[in-house]
N, C-alpha and C positions, 0 to 999 in steps of 0.2 A: 475521445476516450478518456477514461479516467488516467490511464497511463500518460497521456499528452498534458493533462493538466498538472501533472508532477514535473514532467521533463519539458520545460519551456522552449528549448531549442531542438527538441526532437531528434537528439543524437543517438537514440536507441538505448540509452541507459539514464538512470537517476542517480545523481551523486547525493552525498549526505545532506548538503544544504538545501537541495530540491526536495528531498524526501521530508525533512524537518518542515520546510515551508508549506508542502502540500498538507501535512498533517495538521499544521496549524490552522490552515483554512478549514479543514474538517472539524477542528476543536471548535471554531466558532458556531457551529450548527449544534453541538451537543452541549448538555449541561455540565457533564463530567469531562473535562479535558485531559488528554494525555501530557505528561511532563516531557521535555527534550530527552531525558534519560530513558523514559519508556519507548519514545519513538525511535530512538538509536537502538534500543533492544529489539524492537520489531525489525529494523533494518538489518541488523546483524544476523537475526534468524532467516530473513529472506535472502540474503546474499550468500547463496550456497556454494558459489566458487570462491568467496573470500577475497574478491578483487576490490571491495570497498565501494561497489556500485550495484545497483539493482537493474538488471536487464530486463527487456520486455518479458522473456520467457520467465525469468524469476518472479517478476510481478505478477504475470498471469497464473502461475503455479500457486500463488498465495490465496487465490480465490476460487472456491469450488461452487459452480451454479447449483441453486437449488431450487426446484419446482415446489413452491410452498403449497400451491393448490393440490398437487399429487400427494404431498406428504400429509395434508390434512385429511383427504379422503381414505388414506390407508390406516389412519389411527382407529 
């Protein structure tokens, strides 16, 4: 899973250093990379309970599945 790629030890949460490392790997794929400050802003936004970590549920809540095929057909 994507969450597992961020949390190397599968403790059930992603700490700030793991979050930055995960996004740095994603940055390698895209032309326009996010800065560490931008990554930390994303982390703070996702950290709904303010404990300084991203839980699995917080991580999942950040992503909304979209059926692009259904969306194209409704336009």
